[in-house]
C-alpha positions as CSV (number, residue, x, y, z in Angstrom):
1,M,152.0,89.7,245.4
2,D,155.1,87.9,246.7
3,V,158.2,89.6,248.0
4,V,160.3,88.8,245.0
5,N,158.0,90.6,242.6
6,R,157.6,93.5,245.0
7,L,161.4,93.7,245.3
8,K,161.8,93.6,241.5
9,R,159.3,96.4,241.1
10,S,161.0,98.4,243.8
11,L,164.4,98.0,242.1
12,A,163.0,99.0,238.7
13,N,161.5,102.2,240.1
14,R,164.8,103.3,241.8
15,N,167.5,105.4,240.0
16,A,170.2,104.3,242.4
17,D,172.6,101.5,241.4
18,V,173.5,100.5,245.0
19,F,171.1,99.2,247.7
20,L,171.4,98.4,251.4
21,R,169.4,95.5,252.8
22,A,167.8,97.9,255.3
23,E,166.1,99.7,252.4
24,F,163.9,96.6,251.8
25,D,162.7,96.0,255.3
26,A,159.2,97.3,254.6
27,L,158.6,94.6,251.9
28,G,158.4,91.7,254.2
29,S,160.0,89.8,257.1
30,P,163.8,89.6,257.3
31,A,163.7,85.9,256.3
32,Q,161.4,86.7,253.3
33,V,163.6,89.6,252.1
34,G,166.7,87.5,252.5
35,R,165.3,84.7,250.4
36,A,164.1,87.2,247.8
37,L,167.6,88.8,247.6
38,V,169.2,85.4,247.1
39,E,166.7,84.5,244.4
40,L,167.4,87.8,242.6
41,Q,171.1,87.1,242.8
42,D,170.6,83.7,241.2
43,E,168.5,85.3,238.5
44,G,171.3,87.8,237.8
45,V,169.3,90.9,238.7
46,L,171.5,91.8,241.7
47,V,175.1,91.2,242.7
48,K,176.4,91.3,246.3
49,L,179.2,93.8,247.0
50,G,179.4,93.2,250.8
51,V,177.4,92.3,253.8
52,G,174.0,93.9,253.3
53,V,175.2,95.8,250.2
54,Y,173.8,95.0,246.7
55,A,174.1,96.5,243.2
56,K,172.1,96.2,240.0
57,A,173.7,93.6,237.7
58,K,174.1,93.0,234.0
59,P,175.4,90.0,232.1
60,S,179.2,90.0,231.4
61,V,180.1,90.2,227.7
62,L,182.8,87.7,228.1
63,T,181.3,85.1,230.4
64,G,177.6,85.8,230.5
65,K,177.7,85.8,234.4
66,P,176.2,88.7,236.3
67,I,178.5,91.6,237.0
68,P,177.7,95.1,238.5
69,A,176.1,97.4,236.0
70,K,178.7,100.1,236.8
71,P,182.3,99.8,237.8
72,L,183.3,99.3,241.4
73,E,185.1,102.6,241.3
74,V,181.8,104.3,240.9
75,L,179.7,102.1,243.2
76,A,181.9,102.2,246.3
77,P,181.6,105.9,246.9
78,E,177.8,105.6,246.5
79,V,177.8,102.9,249.2
80,L,179.8,105.0,251.6
81,K,177.6,108.0,250.9
82,K,174.6,105.9,252.0
83,F,176.4,105.2,255.2
84,G,177.0,108.9,255.8
85,I,180.8,108.8,255.0
86,Q,182.3,111.5,252.9
87,V,184.8,110.2,250.4
88,G,187.7,112.0,248.7
89,Q,190.5,111.2,246.3
90,S,193.4,109.1,247.5
91,R,196.8,110.7,247.9
92,Q,198.2,109.0,244.8
93,T,195.3,110.2,242.7
94,R,195.7,113.8,243.9
95,E,199.4,113.7,243.1
96,Y,198.8,112.3,239.6
97,N,196.1,114.9,238.8
98,A,198.3,117.7,240.1
99,G,201.2,116.6,237.9
100,A,203.5,115.9,240.9
101,S,203.7,112.2,239.9
102,T,203.7,110.1,236.8
103,Q,202.8,107.0,238.7
104,L,199.3,105.9,237.7
105,P,197.1,105.0,240.8
106,S,196.4,101.3,240.9
107,G,193.5,99.6,242.6
108,I,190.6,101.3,244.2
109,V,191.7,103.5,247.1
110,L,189.3,105.9,248.8
111,N,190.2,108.6,251.3
112,T,187.7,108.6,254.2
113,G,189.2,111.5,256.1
114,K,189.6,110.7,259.8
115,R,187.0,107.9,259.7
116,R,188.2,104.3,260.2
117,I,186.3,101.9,257.9
118,Q,186.4,98.1,258.4
119,R,183.6,97.2,255.9
120,K,184.8,95.1,253.0
121,L,183.4,96.1,249.7
122,G,184.3,94.4,246.5
123,F,183.3,92.1,243.7
124,N,185.1,89.0,242.2
125,G,188.2,89.4,244.2
126,K,188.7,93.1,243.6
127,L,188.4,94.9,247.0
128,V,188.2,98.6,247.9
129,Q,190.9,99.9,250.2
130,Y,190.5,102.9,252.5
131,E,193.0,105.6,253.2
132,R,192.9,108.0,256.2
133,T,194.4,111.5,256.4
């Protein structure tokens, strides 16, 4: 069985929506896994959210092109959890939920505590921003 089919079967058996490239190391050599991931992106099974970070995809209702199966607001905390980083609500979100502000939070901002994060996560020009306390 080739690496692409093994990768498809592995993705179908997983409940997670976000995957790291390192999770597929056992399926073949780094070059084979890389080619298989590119092929699955071309088929619309996966989308790339960042370096070594992939998400399950679905076709867009408007354009038909592949988009993440869940919104980036849901996927980004899952990715950071896989990296062992605890994520909290941003300051603006906390103030809005507490009724201290009427300003709706815009964009995707995640509070990473004291951790400094440089990893860029995003899709189609919409990037995740990080906030430190």
